[in-house]
C-alpha positions as CSV (number, residue, x, y, z in Angstrom):
1,M,-0.1,-0.1,-0.1
2,S,2.8,2.2,0.8
3,G,4.3,1.7,-2.8
4,T,6.9,-1.0,-2.5
5,V,7.2,-2.5,-6.0
6,T,10.4,-4.2,-5.9
7,S,11.7,-7.4,-4.2
8,L,15.5,-8.4,-5.1
9,G,15.6,-11.7,-3.3
10,E,19.2,-12.8,-2.4
11,F,21.7,-11.9,-5.3
12,E,24.8,-13.0,-3.6
13,Q,23.1,-16.3,-2.2
14,C,22.0,-17.1,-5.7
15,L,25.2,-16.7,-7.5
16,E,27.1,-18.8,-4.9
17,T,24.8,-21.9,-5.2
18,V,26.6,-24.5,-6.8
19,V,25.6,-28.0,-7.7
20,P,28.2,-30.2,-8.3
21,H,27.9,-33.2,-10.8
22,P,26.9,-36.5,-9.2
23,K,29.3,-38.4,-10.9
24,R,32.1,-36.0,-11.7
25,K,33.1,-34.4,-8.7
26,D,35.4,-32.0,-10.3
27,E,32.6,-30.7,-12.7
28,I,29.6,-28.5,-11.9
29,L,26.2,-29.7,-12.8
30,F,24.7,-26.2,-12.7
31,Q,24.8,-23.0,-10.7
32,G,22.8,-20.3,-9.8
33,Q,21.6,-17.8,-12.3
34,Y,19.7,-14.7,-11.0
35,C,17.3,-12.9,-13.1
36,L,15.1,-9.8,-12.5
37,V,11.5,-10.0,-13.5
38,E,9.1,-7.0,-14.6
39,I,5.7,-7.5,-14.1
40,R,3.0,-5.3,-15.2
41,P,-0.9,-5.3,-14.8
42,P,-2.9,-5.0,-17.8
43,L,-2.9,-1.2,-18.7
44,P,-4.5,0.5,-21.6
45,V,-2.2,1.8,-24.8
46,K,-0.2,4.6,-23.2
47,Q,-1.7,7.9,-25.1
48,R,0.3,10.5,-23.1
49,R,2.9,11.8,-20.6
50,F,1.9,11.1,-17.0
51,T,2.9,12.9,-13.8
52,Y,2.5,11.2,-10.2
53,K,-0.7,13.4,-9.7
54,D,-2.3,12.0,-12.9
55,Q,-4.7,9.1,-13.4
56,L,-5.5,6.8,-15.9
57,E,-8.8,8.4,-17.7
58,E,-10.2,4.6,-18.2
59,L,-10.3,4.0,-14.3
60,S,-11.3,7.3,-13.2
61,N,-14.7,6.0,-12.3
62,Y,-13.4,2.7,-11.1
63,T,-15.8,1.3,-8.1
64,G,-14.7,-1.9,-6.3
65,S,-12.8,-2.7,-3.3
66,E,-11.2,-0.2,-1.1
67,F,-7.6,-1.8,-2.4
68,M,-8.8,-1.8,-6.0
69,E,-10.0,2.1,-5.9
70,Y,-7.0,3.1,-4.4
71,F,-4.9,1.1,-7.0
72,S,-6.8,2.4,-9.9
73,T,-5.5,5.9,-8.7
74,K,-1.9,5.0,-8.9
75,A,-2.1,2.5,-12.1
76,H,-0.4,4.9,-14.2
77,L,2.7,4.7,-12.1
78,M,3.1,0.9,-13.7
79,Y,4.0,2.5,-17.0
80,S,7.4,3.7,-15.5
81,Y,7.5,1.6,-12.3
82,P,6.6,-2.0,-12.6
83,F,6.8,-4.5,-10.3
84,R,10.2,-6.0,-10.1
85,L,10.9,-9.6,-8.6
86,G,14.1,-11.1,-8.3
87,I,14.2,-15.0,-9.2
88,C,17.1,-17.8,-8.8
89,I,16.9,-20.3,-11.6
90,P,19.6,-22.6,-12.9
91,S,22.3,-21.7,-15.1
92,G,21.1,-24.5,-17.5
93,C,17.7,-22.4,-18.3
94,T,18.0,-19.9,-21.2
95,Q,16.5,-16.4,-21.6
96,N,14.1,-18.0,-24.0
97,D,13.1,-21.0,-21.7
98,L,12.3,-18.4,-19.0
99,A,10.1,-16.1,-21.4
100,Q,8.1,-19.5,-22.4
101,V,7.4,-20.2,-19.0
102,F,6.2,-16.6,-18.2
103,D,4.4,-16.5,-21.3
104,L,2.0,-19.3,-19.8
105,V,2.0,-17.7,-16.4
106,S,0.9,-14.2,-18.1
107,N,-1.8,-15.6,-20.2
108,K,-3.6,-17.2,-17.2
109,L,-3.3,-14.3,-14.9
110,N,-3.6,-11.6,-17.6
111,I,-0.4,-9.8,-16.9
112,N,2.7,-8.5,-18.7
113,V,5.9,-10.3,-17.6
114,T,9.1,-9.5,-19.2
115,T,12.8,-10.3,-18.0
116,T,16.1,-8.6,-17.8
117,P,19.4,-10.4,-18.9
118,C,20.2,-13.0,-16.3
119,K,23.4,-13.1,-14.5
120,I,25.9,-15.8,-13.3
121,K,29.0,-15.7,-11.3
122,E,32.0,-15.2,-13.3
123,E,35.2,-16.7,-12.5
124,K,37.1,-13.5,-13.7
125,K,36.3,-10.4,-15.0
126,S,37.1,-9.5,-18.8
127,F,38.6,-6.3,-20.0
128,M,37.8,-4.4,-22.8
129,G,40.4,-2.7,-24.9
130,I,39.7,0.8,-23.8
131,Q,39.7,-0.2,-20.3
132,I,43.1,-2.0,-20.4
133,F,44.1,1.5,-22.2
134,S,42.6,3.5,-19.3
135,I,44.7,1.5,-16.5
136,C,47.7,1.7,-18.3
137,F,47.3,5.5,-19.1
138,I,46.4,6.1,-15.4
139,C,49.4,4.1,-14.3
140,F,51.5,6.0,-16.7
141,L,50.3,9.4,-14.9
142,G,51.0,8.0,-11.5
143,F,54.6,6.9,-12.6
144,L,55.1,10.6,-13.8
145,V,54.0,12.0,-10.2
146,L,56.4,9.5,-8.5
147,L,59.4,10.6,-11.1
148,G,58.7,14.3,-10.9
149,T,58.4,14.0,-7.0
150,W,61.7,12.1,-6.9
151,M,63.5,14.5,-9.2
152,E,62.3,17.5,-7.1
153,I,63.6,16.1,-4.0
154,R,67.0,15.1,-5.7
155,S,67.3,18.7,-7.3
156,S,66.6,20.2,-4.1
157,S,69.1,18.1,-2.0
158,E,71.7,18.2,-4.6
159,N,71.3,21.8,-5.6
160,I,70.8,20.3,-9.0
161,R,68.9,22.9,-11.6
162,S,68.1,22.2,-15.2
163,E,66.6,24.5,-17.5
164,S,65.8,22.0,-20.2
165,L,62.1,22.1,-20.8
166,L,61.6,18.0,-20.6
167,H,62.9,18.3,-17.1
168,R,60.5,21.0,-15.9
169,I,57.7,19.2,-17.6
170,I,58.4,16.2,-15.7
171,L,58.9,18.4,-12.4
172,S,55.4,19.7,-13.2
173,F,54.0,16.4,-12.0
174,S,56.0,16.8,-8.7
175,I,53.2,16.1,-5.6
176,I,55.3,18.5,-3.5
177,S,55.1,21.3,-5.4
178,N,51.4,20.6,-6.8
179,F,50.5,19.8,-2.8
180,K,51.8,23.1,-1.8
181,Q,50.0,25.0,-4.7
182,L,46.8,23.2,-3.6
183,I,46.7,24.2,0.0
184,S,48.0,27.7,-0.7
185,T,45.4,30.4,0.6
186,K,47.1,33.4,-0.8
187,T,45.2,35.7,-3.0
188,S,46.0,39.0,-4.2
189,E,42.5,39.6,-5.3
190,S,41.1,39.8,-2.2
191,N,37.7,41.4,-3.4
192,L,37.1,38.4,-5.2
193,S,37.7,36.1,-2.7
194,S,34.2,35.6,-1.9
195,L,34.0,33.6,-5.0
196,H,35.7,30.7,-3.4
197,G,33.2,30.3,-0.9
198,I,30.0,30.8,-3.3
199,R,31.7,28.0,-5.7
200,F,32.5,25.3,-3.0
201,L,28.9,26.1,-1.2
202,S,27.2,25.7,-4.3
203,L,29.1,22.0,-4.9
204,I,27.8,21.0,-1.5
205,W,24.3,22.1,-2.3
206,V,24.7,20.1,-5.9
207,V,26.0,16.9,-4.2
208,L,23.0,16.9,-1.6
209,C,20.8,17.7,-4.2
210,H,21.9,14.5,-6.2
211,S,21.8,12.3,-2.9
212,Y,17.7,13.2,-3.1
213,L,17.3,13.5,-6.8
214,F,19.0,10.1,-7.8
215,P,17.0,7.6,-5.4
216,G,14.1,9.9,-6.7
217,F,14.9,8.8,-10.2
218,F,15.4,5.3,-9.1
219,K,12.3,5.2,-6.7
220,P,11.4,1.5,-7.4
221,Y,14.7,0.4,-5.5
222,Y,13.3,2.0,-2.2
223,R,10.7,0.6,0.2
224,S,8.0,3.1,-0.2
225,L,7.5,4.5,-3.8
226,F,4.8,7.1,-2.5
227,R,7.0,8.2,0.2
228,A,9.0,10.3,-2.3
229,A,6.4,12.6,-3.3
230,E,5.4,13.1,0.5
231,V,9.2,13.7,1.3
232,A,9.7,16.3,-1.5
233,M,6.6,18.4,-0.2
234,E,8.7,19.1,3.0
235,P,10.6,22.6,3.2
236,V,13.9,20.9,3.9
237,A,13.5,18.6,0.9
238,Q,12.6,21.8,-1.4
239,M,15.8,23.7,-0.3
240,I,17.8,20.6,-1.2
241,V,16.2,19.2,-4.2
242,N,16.6,22.7,-5.8
243,G,20.1,22.5,-5.5
244,T,20.0,22.0,-9.4
245,E,19.8,26.0,-9.2
246,A,23.3,25.9,-8.2
247,M,24.3,25.2,-11.7
248,S,23.1,28.6,-12.8
249,T,25.4,29.9,-10.0
250,F,28.4,28.2,-11.5
251,L,27.5,29.5,-14.9
252,F,27.2,32.9,-13.5
253,L,30.6,32.7,-12.2
254,E,32.0,31.6,-15.4
255,G,30.6,34.6,-17.3
256,L,31.6,37.1,-14.3
257,L,35.1,35.6,-14.3
258,A,35.6,35.5,-18.3
259,S,34.6,39.3,-18.7
260,Y,36.4,40.4,-15.5
261,S,39.8,38.9,-16.6
262,I,39.5,40.0,-20.3
263,L,38.1,43.6,-19.7
264,K,40.9,44.0,-16.7
265,Q,43.4,43.6,-19.2
266,I,42.5,44.6,-22.7
267,K,42.0,48.2,-23.4
268,P,39.8,49.8,-25.8
269,E,42.5,51.1,-28.2
270,N,44.1,47.6,-27.9
271,K,43.5,46.3,-31.5
272,D,45.1,42.8,-30.8
273,F,41.9,40.7,-29.4
274,R,43.3,37.4,-29.7
275,F,40.2,35.0,-30.0
276,R,42.0,31.9,-30.9
277,H,44.4,32.5,-28.1
278,F,42.1,32.9,-25.5
279,L,40.1,29.7,-26.7
280,L,43.1,27.5,-27.1
281,H,44.2,28.3,-23.4
282,R,40.7,27.8,-22.0
283,L,40.4,24.2,-23.9
284,W,43.8,23.5,-22.5
285,R,42.6,24.1,-18.8
286,I,39.8,22.1,-19.4
287,A,40.4,19.2,-21.7
288,P,43.3,17.1,-20.3
289,V,41.5,16.4,-16.7
290,Y,38.1,16.1,-18.7
291,Y,39.5,13.5,-21.4
292,V,41.1,11.4,-18.4
293,F,38.0,11.7,-16.7
294,L,36.1,10.1,-19.7
295,L,38.8,7.3,-20.1
296,G,38.2,6.4,-16.2
297,A,34.7,6.0,-16.8
298,S,35.1,3.2,-18.7
299,L,36.3,1.4,-15.6
300,V,33.1,2.1,-13.9
301,P,31.5,-1.2,-14.9
302,L,34.4,-3.2,-13.1
303,M,34.0,-1.4,-10.1
304,T,30.6,-3.1,-8.4
305,S,28.0,-5.5,-9.2
306,G,24.6,-6.0,-8.1
307,P,20.9,-6.9,-9.3
308,I,20.3,-3.6,-10.3
309,F,23.7,-2.6,-11.7
310,D,22.6,-2.6,-15.5
311,A,19.7,-0.7,-14.7
312,T,21.3,2.0,-13.0
313,I,24.8,2.3,-14.9
314,A,23.5,1.7,-18.3
315,R,22.1,5.1,-18.7
316,L,25.2,6.7,-17.3
317,I,28.1,5.1,-18.5
318,Y,27.3,2.3,-21.2
319,P,26.7,5.1,-24.0
320,C,30.4,6.0,-23.3
321,F,31.6,3.4,-25.2
322,Q,29.9,4.7,-28.5
323,Y,29.2,8.4,-28.0
324,S,32.0,9.8,-26.0
325,W,33.5,11.6,-29.2
326,R,30.4,14.0,-28.6
327,N,32.0,14.8,-25.4
328,V,35.4,15.2,-26.7
329,I,34.0,18.0,-29.1
330,F,31.8,19.5,-26.4
331,I,28.4,18.8,-28.2
332,N,27.0,15.9,-26.2
333,N,24.3,18.3,-24.7
334,F,22.7,18.7,-28.1
335,F,21.6,14.8,-28.2
336,H,19.0,12.7,-26.3
337,M,19.6,11.7,-22.8
338,D,20.0,7.8,-23.6
339,D,22.6,8.7,-26.1
340,M,24.7,10.9,-23.8
341,C,27.8,9.8,-22.2
342,M,27.3,10.7,-18.5
343,L,24.5,13.1,-18.2
344,H,26.2,15.5,-15.7
345,T,29.0,16.6,-18.1
346,W,26.3,18.7,-20.3
347,Y,27.5,21.3,-18.0
348,V,31.2,20.9,-19.3
349,S,29.9,21.4,-23.1
350,V,27.6,24.3,-22.2
351,V,30.2,26.2,-20.8
352,V,32.6,25.7,-23.8
353,Q,29.8,26.7,-26.1
354,L,28.9,29.8,-23.9
355,Y,32.6,30.8,-23.6
356,I,33.1,30.9,-27.3
357,L,30.1,33.2,-27.6
358,A,31.0,35.1,-24.6
359,L,34.4,36.2,-26.5
360,I,32.4,37.7,-29.2
361,F,30.1,39.8,-26.9
362,I,33.1,40.9,-24.7
363,F,34.9,42.1,-27.8
364,L,31.7,43.9,-28.4
365,L,31.9,45.4,-24.9
366,I,35.5,46.6,-25.5
367,R,34.7,48.1,-28.7
368,S,31.4,49.7,-27.9
369,K,29.7,50.0,-24.5
370,K,26.5,50.9,-25.7
371,I,26.3,48.0,-28.3
372,G,27.7,45.6,-26.1
373,I,25.5,46.0,-22.9
374,I,22.4,46.0,-25.3
375,L,23.4,42.8,-26.9
376,N,24.2,41.2,-23.5
377,I,20.7,42.2,-22.3
378,L,19.0,41.1,-25.4
379,I,20.5,37.5,-25.1
380,I,19.5,37.3,-21.6
381,F,15.8,37.9,-22.9
382,A,16.4,35.8,-25.6
383,S,17.2,33.0,-23.3
384,I,14.3,33.4,-21.1
385,A,11.7,33.7,-24.2
386,Y,13.1,30.5,-25.6
387,T,12.5,28.6,-22.5
388,G,9.3,29.7,-22.0
389,V,8.7,29.1,-25.8
390,A,10.2,25.6,-25.4
391,T,8.3,24.7,-22.2
392,Y,5.2,25.5,-23.9
393,F,5.7,23.9,-27.1
394,Y,6.7,20.5,-25.7
395,D,4.6,20.5,-22.8
396,L,7.9,20.4,-20.6
397,Q,7.9,20.1,-16.7
398,P,9.0,23.5,-15.0
399,T,11.9,22.2,-13.3
400,M,13.7,19.0,-12.1
401,T,11.0,17.4,-9.7
402,V,10.5,13.9,-8.5
403,V,6.8,13.8,-9.4
404,H,7.5,13.9,-13.1
405,I,8.0,10.3,-13.4
406,D,7.6,9.7,-17.3
407,E,10.9,9.0,-19.0
408,E,10.0,10.7,-22.2
409,D,8.8,14.0,-20.0
410,S,12.3,13.8,-18.3
411,S,14.1,13.3,-21.8
412,L,12.4,16.2,-23.4
413,F,13.0,18.7,-20.5
414,F,16.7,17.7,-20.3
415,K,17.5,18.4,-23.9
416,Y,15.4,21.4,-24.4
417,S,15.4,23.0,-21.3
418,F,17.7,21.8,-18.4
419,A,20.8,21.1,-20.5
420,N,20.1,23.6,-23.5
421,T,23.0,25.9,-24.1
422,I,20.2,28.8,-25.1
423,S,18.2,28.1,-22.1
424,R,21.4,28.4,-19.8
425,A,22.7,31.5,-21.7
426,G,20.8,33.8,-19.2
427,P,23.0,33.2,-15.9
428,Y,26.3,33.2,-17.9
429,F,25.5,36.6,-19.4
430,V,24.4,38.2,-16.0
431,G,27.5,37.1,-14.8
432,I,29.2,38.8,-17.9
433,L,27.6,41.9,-17.0
434,I,28.4,41.9,-13.4
435,G,32.0,41.3,-14.2
436,Y,32.0,44.5,-16.6
437,I,30.4,46.4,-13.7
438,L,33.0,45.4,-11.3
439,V,35.8,46.2,-13.7
440,K,34.3,49.9,-14.6
441,K,33.0,50.7,-11.2
442,P,35.2,48.6,-8.4
443,D,34.6,51.2,-5.8
444,I,30.8,52.0,-6.1
445,K,29.0,53.1,-3.2
446,I,25.3,52.2,-2.8
447,P,23.1,54.3,-1.0
448,K,21.8,52.5,2.4
449,E,18.0,52.5,1.0
450,M,19.0,51.0,-2.3
451,L,21.2,48.5,-0.3
452,V,18.5,47.2,2.0
453,M,16.0,47.1,-0.9
454,G,18.8,45.2,-2.9
455,W,19.1,42.5,-0.3
456,F,15.3,42.1,0.4
457,L,14.7,41.5,-3.6
458,A,17.9,39.2,-3.7
459,V,16.5,37.0,-0.8
460,L,12.9,37.0,-2.0
461,S,14.0,36.3,-5.8
462,S,16.3,33.1,-4.9
463,G,14.2,32.4,-1.9
464,L,10.8,31.9,-4.0
465,I,12.4,30.0,-6.9
466,V,13.6,27.5,-4.3
467,L,10.6,27.0,-2.1
468,I,7.5,27.8,-4.3
469,T,7.7,24.4,-6.1
470,G,6.7,22.8,-3.1
471,V,3.1,23.4,-3.9
472,W,3.5,21.1,-7.0
473,Y,4.1,18.2,-4.7
474,G,1.0,18.7,-2.6
475,V,-2.6,18.7,-4.1
476,D,-2.0,20.2,-7.4
477,K,0.6,19.8,-10.0
478,P,1.5,22.9,-12.2
479,T,-0.8,24.7,-14.8
480,A,0.5,25.1,-18.2
481,L,0.9,28.7,-17.4
482,Q,2.6,28.4,-14.2
483,S,5.1,25.8,-16.0
484,V,5.8,28.1,-18.8
485,I,6.3,31.2,-16.3
486,Y,8.6,29.5,-13.8
487,S,10.6,27.5,-16.3
488,A,11.2,30.8,-18.3
489,F,12.5,33.0,-15.7
490,Y,13.7,30.8,-12.7
491,K,17.4,30.7,-14.0
492,V,17.7,34.4,-14.2
493,A,15.5,35.2,-11.1
494,F,17.7,32.7,-9.1
495,T,21.0,34.1,-10.5
496,A,19.7,37.7,-9.9
497,G,19.9,37.1,-5.9
498,V,23.2,35.5,-6.3
499,A,24.6,38.3,-8.6
500,W,23.4,40.7,-5.9
501,V,25.3,39.0,-3.0
502,T,28.4,38.8,-5.3
503,F,28.4,42.3,-6.3
504,C,27.8,43.5,-2.6
505,C,30.9,41.2,-1.6
506,T,33.0,42.5,-4.1
507,T,32.3,46.2,-3.7
508,G,32.6,46.1,0.3
509,H,28.8,46.1,1.2
510,A,28.1,42.5,2.3
511,G,29.9,42.8,5.9
512,F,29.6,39.4,8.0
513,I,28.5,37.5,4.7
514,N,31.6,38.4,2.9
515,T,33.8,37.4,6.0
516,V,31.9,34.2,5.8
517,L,32.2,33.6,2.2
518,S,36.1,34.7,2.1
519,W,37.2,32.5,4.7
520,K,40.4,31.4,3.6
521,A,39.6,27.5,4.3
522,W,37.5,27.9,1.1
523,V,40.5,28.4,-1.2
524,P,42.0,25.1,-1.5
525,L,38.3,23.4,-1.6
526,S,37.4,25.8,-4.4
527,K,40.2,24.6,-6.4
528,L,38.9,20.9,-6.4
529,V,35.1,21.9,-7.6
530,F,35.6,20.9,-11.1
531,V,37.0,17.6,-10.7
532,T,34.7,16.8,-7.5
533,Y,31.7,17.5,-9.7
534,L,32.6,15.4,-12.2
535,I,33.2,12.4,-10.0
536,Q,30.6,12.7,-7.4
537,P,27.7,11.6,-9.7
538,I,29.8,8.4,-10.5
539,I,30.1,7.6,-6.8
540,Q,26.6,7.9,-5.7
541,L,25.1,6.1,-9.0
542,N,27.6,3.3,-7.8
543,Y,26.4,3.2,-4.6
544,I,22.5,2.7,-5.6
545,A,23.8,0.2,-8.3
546,S,25.4,-1.9,-5.7
547,F,22.2,-2.3,-3.9
548,R,21.4,-5.9,-2.6
549,T,18.0,-4.9,-1.1
550,I,15.5,-2.0,-1.1
551,Q,16.5,0.9,1.0
552,E,14.5,3.6,3.0
553,F,13.4,7.0,1.6
554,T,14.3,9.2,4.7
555,H,16.0,12.7,5.1
556,L,18.5,11.5,7.7
557,Q,19.5,8.7,4.9
558,F,20.1,10.9,2.0
559,I,21.6,13.8,4.1
560,V,24.3,11.4,5.8
561,Q,24.8,10.0,2.5
562,G,25.3,13.1,0.7
563,F,28.1,14.2,3.0
564,G,29.7,11.0,2.7
565,F,29.7,11.1,-1.1
566,L,30.9,14.7,-0.7
567,V,34.0,13.6,1.3
568,I,34.9,10.6,-0.9
569,S,34.2,12.5,-4.2
570,T,36.5,15.5,-2.9
571,F,39.3,12.9,-1.7
572,L,39.1,11.4,-5.2
573,G,39.1,14.9,-6.7
574,F,42.4,15.6,-4.9
575,L,44.0,12.4,-6.4
576,C,42.8,13.7,-9.8
577,N,44.2,17.2,-9.4
578,M,47.6,15.6,-8.3
579,L,47.5,13.2,-11.3
580,I,46.5,15.4,-14.1
581,E,44.9,18.8,-13.3
582,S,47.9,20.6,-11.4
583,P,50.5,19.2,-13.7
584,C,48.8,20.5,-16.7
585,L,48.8,24.0,-15.3
586,C,52.6,23.7,-14.8
587,I,53.1,22.6,-18.0
588,E,51.1,25.2,-19.5
589,N,53.2,27.7,-17.6
590,N,56.5,26.0,-18.6
591,F,55.4,26.4,-22.5
592,F,54.2,30.0,-22.4
593,N,56.8,31.3,-19.9
594,P,59.9,29.0,-20.5
595,E,62.4,31.2,-19.5
596,S,61.2,31.8,-15.9
597,K,62.3,29.5,-13.0
598,T,60.6,26.7,-11.2
599,E,60.2,28.4,-8.2
600,E,58.9,31.5,-9.5
601,T,56.3,29.5,-11.5
602,N,55.3,27.5,-8.5
603,E,55.0,30.9,-6.5
604,A,52.9,32.4,-9.0
605,K,50.4,29.5,-9.0
606,N,50.0,30.0,-5.5
607,L,48.7,33.7,-5.5
608,G,45.0,33.2,-6.3
609,F,42.2,31.5,-7.5
610,E,43.7,28.3,-8.7
611,N,41.8,25.8,-10.6
612,D,38.6,28.0,-10.6
613,D,39.9,31.3,-9.5
614,I,41.9,34.5,-10.2
615,K,45.7,34.5,-9.4
616,M,47.5,37.8,-9.6
617,K,51.5,38.6,-9.2
618,M,53.0,41.7,-9.2
619,K,56.4,41.3,-11.3
620,G,58.7,44.5,-11.5
621,K,58.8,45.1,-15.1
622,T,58.4,41.8,-16.7
623,E,55.8,40.7,-19.2
624,M,52.4,40.1,-18.1
625,M,50.5,36.7,-18.4
626,L,46.8,36.5,-17.4
627,T,45.1,33.4,-16.7
628,L,41.7,33.6,-15.0
629,E,39.7,30.5,-14.4
630,N,36.4,30.9,-15.2
631,G,34.3,28.6,-13.0
632,L,33.6,25.3,-12.6
633,D,35.8,23.5,-15.1
634,H,38.2,25.6,-17.1
635,K,40.5,28.4,-17.5
636,K,42.4,30.6,-19.7
637,L,45.3,32.7,-20.3
638,F,45.6,36.1,-21.4
639,K,48.9,38.3,-22.1
640,T,48.8,42.0,-22.3
641,D,51.6,44.3,-22.7
642,N,50.0,47.4,-20.9
643,E,50.2,46.5,-17.4
644,N,53.1,44.9,-15.0
645,T,50.4,42.5,-13.6
646,K,50.5,38.8,-13.8
647,V,47.5,36.8,-13.6
648,H,46.8,33.2,-13.7
649,E,43.7,31.3,-14.0
650,D,43.6,27.8,-12.8
651,T,40.7,25.5,-13.2
């Protein structure tokens, strides 16, 4: 009655069952074979997409026993969530044998029965070619880390110095220098230090959000299917489940740092706007760690097993073996969910696409302030208009919820709204405008009355976006008008609140809030945000995929698990940073500043927003390099001849 629709049985016991041959003791007669059976009651042909609050029209006037009347109100859930039953059969039985047996049963009981591929215990795992290559490549990176560390220790103890490029590239993998860089909290741009706190706190929100949403997507593997909607109605759940809004925060920071860094360094009279230079450096900052992550994804099927492993991991990882090339060229967000390698990597593609577009608009801002601002505002409104029109045209859900249960519903929403570049452009270009204002008016004074009104509107705007969706988990689902209005404005409306907080912190109008967000401890953690974001969904879905029995759907369980996932993912992010991310930053410095000394390079790397931040170092009358880390996952390098400032972006 509470919605438990799955009984997984004893997976391990089934696979461990072995019956020896009665005559040949060294041979096995048969062993256990685990199969998951899906059972659906007779349902009308599906005519439309259903939400949790809907009901089959054919059963709307059904009368009978109290149980059957109640079941008739939930029957539409069976389209998405059939009954699942784990059974154990002899290994000699084939899939076809099992299908024939269930055909007889289904005909007599008037039910629909299907089986998923069965599993038997494997003596040893078989490796695909890409998996072998991934293991070898990761081991090679580990070898370079050991070699670089040994060379740095030897160079320091024996006072050996080599100016060869190869020597310095190998030293770039030294865990000693890279760890010092990672834990450094020095920043010269103190007015931007609040971005560290905003970024890492947003990551915490995303991880906790996923700890609720992933169980929401895999509700059949939890004890009470109907409990999901009840939990989602509570304010605590609303504040966590709507953590998808943090992606708008990340995009806002990307746009802000992009415009801030370029506008800070390039003057209007400077004709040399090196579009290709900026883009190549940006791609260098994101591509190596991202590509290594894609390689590592091929190893996920080797990590665990379970009765629902294929059902949970298949959608996330298996498309990578066929479609990862789309990730490589940053276009994977244009395709259907079922054809995407790791859904959460939509963010990486969107950021690269928006960065390319942003370079054009920032160039226009430099050439003509008026035209640049007008075009930036127009693209924000175009983003709002597109999202509203797409929501109406495709009848999309307003935002990510656990009451929209139809797979087609989720797929259309993901493709045309959630992961769509145009729909996500609004927050990014709000960031570009804020970055422009911070460059042009760094010491702006805000009247007290306007300050109070701004904080009130910021809290109201962001707070309503996060909490108002709770009404849709109650009695009524959103109307078409509500869906259009909310979906069109929620990204930009939430971002407006974050933009105000950022603006006030940067200009000295945030007081205690700025003190908290600028806490030095956020600096090292914010450097790991990109890799942690990439890793954490893999950890969470591996956990669900390893279920041997159904779980409880409770706040305590999800919050405790969420922080556990955060700690594990951050630690793995640290390892990834040491293996590839920090070494690539050092290699970049060696290629673009080869005459400088290694210690000088390491020092410069410690002076700011590394890996997602801004770094600045004053250097006498030397040539200047600007590297601004724009957001969650990548960075760029700029060079100017106008100032004696060195800014390094690390991401």
